[in-house]
Structure formats: structure tokens, C-alpha cells
C-alpha positions as CSV (number, residue, x, y, z in Angstrom):
1,M,-24.0,-2.0,-51.0
2,S,-26.9,0.0,-52.5
3,T,-29.8,0.2,-50.1
4,M,-32.2,2.5,-52.0
5,N,-32.3,0.8,-55.4
6,G,-35.5,1.6,-57.3
7,T,-36.3,4.7,-55.3
8,V,-36.5,8.4,-56.4
9,A,-35.4,11.3,-54.2
10,L,-35.7,15.0,-54.5
11,V,-33.3,17.3,-52.7
12,T,-34.2,21.0,-52.7
13,G,-31.2,23.4,-52.9
14,G,-29.0,20.5,-54.1
15,S,-26.4,22.3,-56.2
16,R,-23.9,23.0,-53.4
17,G,-23.0,22.4,-49.8
18,I,-25.1,20.0,-47.7
19,G,-27.6,19.7,-50.5
20,A,-25.1,18.6,-53.1
21,A,-23.4,16.1,-50.7
22,T,-26.9,14.7,-49.9
23,A,-27.8,14.3,-53.5
24,V,-24.6,12.4,-54.3
25,R,-24.9,10.2,-51.2
26,L,-28.4,9.2,-52.0
27,A,-27.3,8.3,-55.5
28,R,-24.5,6.2,-54.1
29,E,-27.2,4.4,-52.0
30,G,-29.0,3.6,-55.2
31,A,-31.6,6.3,-55.6
32,D,-32.3,8.3,-58.8
33,V,-32.0,12.0,-57.7
34,A,-33.7,15.2,-58.7
35,F,-32.4,18.4,-57.1
36,S,-33.3,22.0,-57.4
37,Y,-31.1,25.0,-57.8
38,V,-31.7,28.7,-58.3
39,R,-29.2,30.0,-60.9
40,D,-25.8,28.3,-60.9
41,E,-26.2,25.9,-63.9
42,A,-22.5,25.1,-63.8
43,A,-22.6,23.9,-60.2
44,A,-25.8,22.0,-60.9
45,A,-24.2,20.3,-63.9
46,K,-21.3,19.1,-61.7
47,V,-23.6,17.6,-59.2
48,A,-25.6,15.9,-61.9
49,A,-22.4,14.4,-63.3
50,R,-21.5,13.0,-59.9
51,I,-24.9,11.4,-59.6
52,E,-24.6,9.9,-63.0
53,A,-21.1,8.6,-62.2
54,A,-22.8,6.7,-59.4
55,G,-24.9,5.0,-62.1
56,R,-28.1,6.8,-61.3
57,R,-30.4,9.2,-63.1
58,A,-29.9,12.9,-62.3
59,L,-32.5,15.6,-62.8
60,P,-31.4,19.2,-62.1
61,L,-34.5,21.5,-61.8
62,R,-34.3,25.3,-61.8
63,A,-36.6,26.6,-59.1
64,D,-36.8,29.6,-56.7
65,A,-38.0,28.4,-53.3
66,A,-39.2,32.0,-52.6
67,D,-41.8,31.5,-55.3
68,A,-44.8,29.5,-54.0
69,G,-45.5,28.0,-57.4
70,D,-41.9,26.8,-57.7
71,A,-41.7,25.4,-54.2
72,A,-44.6,23.0,-54.9
73,G,-44.1,22.7,-58.6
74,V,-40.5,21.2,-58.3
75,V,-42.0,18.2,-56.5
76,H,-44.5,17.5,-59.3
77,R,-41.8,18.0,-61.9
78,A,-39.5,15.5,-60.2
79,A,-42.3,12.9,-59.8
80,D,-43.5,13.4,-63.3
81,D,-40.0,13.2,-65.0
82,L,-38.6,10.3,-62.8
83,G,-41.9,8.4,-62.6
84,R,-42.4,8.4,-58.8
85,L,-41.2,10.0,-55.6
86,D,-40.1,8.2,-52.5
87,V,-37.9,10.7,-50.6
88,L,-38.1,14.5,-50.1
89,V,-35.2,16.3,-48.5
90,N,-36.2,19.9,-47.6
91,N,-32.7,21.4,-47.7
92,V,-33.1,24.8,-49.4
93,G,-32.6,27.7,-47.0
94,I,-31.2,31.2,-46.7
95,G,-29.7,33.1,-43.8
96,V,-30.1,36.8,-43.2
97,L,-28.1,37.7,-40.1
98,G,-27.8,41.1,-38.5
99,P,-28.9,43.2,-35.5
100,L,-32.6,43.0,-34.8
101,G,-33.2,46.6,-35.7
102,S,-31.5,46.4,-39.0
103,L,-33.8,43.7,-40.4
104,A,-36.3,45.0,-43.0
105,L,-39.7,43.6,-43.6
106,S,-38.5,42.3,-47.0
107,D,-35.8,40.3,-45.2
108,V,-38.5,38.7,-42.9
109,D,-40.8,37.9,-45.8
110,R,-38.0,36.3,-47.9
111,V,-36.5,34.2,-45.1
112,L,-39.9,32.9,-44.0
113,A,-40.8,32.2,-47.7
114,V,-37.7,30.2,-48.3
115,N,-37.0,28.6,-45.0
116,V,-40.6,27.8,-43.8
117,R,-43.2,28.2,-46.6
118,A,-41.2,26.3,-49.2
119,A,-40.7,23.4,-46.8
120,F,-44.4,23.3,-46.0
121,L,-45.5,23.5,-49.7
122,A,-42.9,20.9,-50.8
123,S,-44.0,18.5,-48.1
124,Q,-47.7,19.1,-48.9
125,A,-47.1,18.4,-52.6
126,A,-44.9,15.4,-51.8
127,A,-47.5,13.8,-49.5
128,G,-49.8,13.7,-52.6
129,R,-47.2,12.2,-54.9
130,M,-45.2,10.0,-52.5
131,T,-45.5,6.2,-52.2
132,D,-46.6,4.8,-48.9
133,G,-43.5,4.2,-46.8
134,G,-41.9,7.3,-48.2
135,R,-39.5,9.7,-46.3
136,I,-39.4,13.4,-45.6
137,V,-36.2,14.7,-44.1
138,T,-35.9,18.4,-43.3
139,I,-32.7,20.3,-42.6
140,G,-32.8,22.6,-39.6
141,T,-29.9,24.2,-37.7
142,C,-28.1,23.9,-34.3
143,M,-29.2,27.5,-33.7
144,T,-32.6,26.4,-32.7
145,Q,-31.1,24.8,-29.6
146,R,-28.4,27.3,-28.9
147,V,-28.0,30.8,-30.3
148,P,-24.5,31.7,-29.3
149,G,-24.7,35.5,-29.9
150,P,-26.7,38.4,-31.3
151,G,-27.7,38.7,-35.0
152,G,-29.4,35.3,-35.5
153,T,-33.0,36.2,-34.5
154,L,-34.6,35.9,-37.9
155,Y,-32.7,32.8,-39.0
156,A,-33.3,31.0,-35.7
157,M,-37.0,31.8,-35.7
158,S,-37.5,30.5,-39.2
159,K,-35.7,27.3,-38.6
160,A,-37.5,26.7,-35.3
161,A,-40.7,26.6,-37.2
162,L,-39.5,23.4,-38.9
163,T,-39.6,21.6,-35.6
164,G,-43.3,22.0,-35.4
165,L,-43.7,21.1,-39.1
166,N,-41.7,18.0,-38.7
167,R,-43.6,16.6,-35.7
168,A,-46.9,17.4,-37.3
169,L,-45.9,15.7,-40.5
170,A,-44.9,12.6,-38.6
171,R,-48.4,12.4,-37.1
172,E,-50.2,13.4,-40.3
173,L,-48.5,10.9,-42.5
174,G,-47.6,8.0,-40.1
175,G,-50.7,6.0,-41.1
176,R,-49.2,5.6,-44.6
177,G,-45.8,4.6,-43.2
178,I,-44.3,7.9,-44.3
179,T,-41.7,9.1,-41.9
180,A,-40.7,12.7,-41.2
181,N,-37.5,13.7,-39.4
182,L,-35.4,16.7,-38.8
183,V,-31.6,16.9,-39.1
184,R,-29.8,19.8,-37.2
185,P,-26.3,20.5,-38.6
186,G,-23.8,22.5,-36.5
187,P,-21.1,24.6,-38.1
188,V,-20.4,22.9,-41.5
189,D,-17.7,23.7,-43.9
190,T,-19.5,25.1,-47.0
191,D,-18.9,28.0,-49.3
192,M,-21.5,30.0,-47.3
193,N,-19.7,29.3,-44.0
194,P,-16.2,28.1,-44.8
195,A,-14.0,26.5,-42.1
196,G,-11.4,29.1,-42.9
197,G,-13.7,32.1,-42.7
198,P,-13.3,35.1,-40.4
199,Y,-15.8,33.7,-37.8
200,A,-14.9,30.1,-38.1
201,E,-12.6,29.8,-35.1
202,G,-15.2,31.0,-32.7
203,Q,-17.8,28.7,-34.2
204,A,-15.6,25.7,-33.9
205,A,-14.8,26.6,-30.3
206,L,-18.5,26.3,-29.5
207,T,-18.6,22.6,-30.4
208,A,-17.4,19.8,-28.1
209,L,-15.3,18.4,-30.9
210,G,-13.6,21.7,-31.6
211,R,-14.1,21.6,-35.4
212,F,-16.4,22.2,-38.3
213,G,-18.4,19.3,-39.7
214,T,-18.4,18.3,-43.4
215,P,-21.4,18.2,-45.7
216,E,-20.8,14.5,-46.1
217,E,-21.2,13.9,-42.4
218,V,-24.6,15.6,-42.5
219,A,-25.5,13.7,-45.7
220,A,-24.7,10.4,-44.0
221,A,-27.4,11.2,-41.4
222,V,-29.9,12.0,-44.1
223,A,-29.1,8.8,-45.9
224,Y,-29.8,6.8,-42.7
225,L,-33.2,8.4,-42.2
226,A,-34.1,8.0,-45.9
227,G,-32.9,4.4,-46.1
228,P,-34.4,1.1,-45.0
229,E,-32.7,1.2,-41.6
230,G,-34.5,4.4,-40.6
231,R,-38.0,3.1,-41.2
232,Y,-39.0,3.2,-37.5
233,V,-37.7,6.6,-36.8
234,T,-40.2,9.5,-37.2
235,G,-40.9,12.8,-35.6
236,A,-37.3,12.8,-34.5
237,E,-34.6,15.5,-34.4
238,L,-31.1,14.3,-35.1
239,S,-28.2,16.7,-34.2
240,V,-25.1,16.5,-36.4
241,D,-23.4,19.4,-34.6
242,G,-20.2,18.2,-33.1
243,G,-21.7,18.7,-29.6
244,H,-22.7,22.4,-30.3
245,A,-25.7,22.0,-27.9
246,A,-23.9,19.8,-25.3
């Protein structure tokens, strides 16, 4: 049963991993879906084909979240081309991991630009284009609750900022019935962090379930928050982490 018929969603960083799974899931729920990607046109075309196979309109948009103009501009392009905007999923993010002393200023600037500034600018733009009763869902990480070892300082710091953004958006936009929520994935099997990778066994062991999650499991949580059953949930943080923080 389609629960989001007539709505339009934008998923940033939607050409692979959690973003791609979310874009396809929202389409299967009935939404027309715009999604951004940086450079992989072939991957974007495959996601667009899956959205269209679900009977919905697909709009791939090339955008670099590190560019302030692109971060906000992709929201306006989606709303202009698809006629409205009901859901924003702030998914785009990068991880730069390494010993504290090895991180360059350029690493700090790029991670904060993509992981924090882009989410703020996209949310700001969306608030101006979104219908009342809209939804903003931001993708965080389990590492803001539990950092299991060294090397994650910059990444964890950047994602922790999204907690404050999420709570403030909920208060800022609640009067219009717009909800804002945060989803915290644990180890998830993607091309950036495959379940068969060299560090996967240790990551899986940190979860209560002893395994990696799938992008589709995270996408299901996003779909709940973006759909009609999530209309009274706002300012919340939902962990989809297999018990990583338990």
C-alpha cells in the first residue's frame, strides 16, 4: 500500500548505499523522488531506473555538498522541477578517519562543510519551500553515542552537531507541523564500509545482534518518519544500530 502518494522527496547523496535505498523505498511508498549525487552518473541512472520502475518520477541532480551554493541550490532545483517539496532527507556525508595529529585543516573544513553546513543549508532552503506538515530526516551515526576506538574524532564531532540541528529544527518548524528527526545507523553494509571488509568483524562484534545492518533497514526507519504514521514524532533520535550503543 502506498502511503506517500502525491508527495515529493529529496534525498541528498542518493546514488548509493543508504541514500539509494532510501530514495527507492520512498518511491515505493508513493513519493516522486529527487536525489543528489556528486559524479557517478552511472550509479545515479541505476537509482533513477529503480524509482521509475516503482511508477514514480525520478530526478537525479548533480551537486557537490561541499559547495554552499549547491547545498542549498539542490533543494530549489528539486522543488522547481517536481513542483513542490514535502520531504528532505539529509543523507550526504563523508568520513575522514585517522589519528588526531594526522588531520589537516583541509580535512576539517571539508568534513564540516559536507556533514554539517550542507545539512543546515539544505534544511534552511527546504523550510522556505516545504509544505506545512513536511518532514526533515537527517542521517547521523552510532559513533555519536559510542566511539569504539581512536581515529574517529573529526567524523564523530561533525555528526554530533546534527543532534543540535535536529532538535532546533523541531522547535523552529513545529508550528507549521513540519517534523525533524535524526536516524543513527550502526555498521551498515555499503561500498564504503562493506560487511566483508578488513575491519568488519570487529564492528559487527560491537553490536548486540552481532551483524551489519543493511541499507534497506535504515531506509525503513526513514520511511516511517517521512510517512503519515510518523506525524507525531519530532525532535527524536532513532538508532538503527543493532544494539551498538546498548
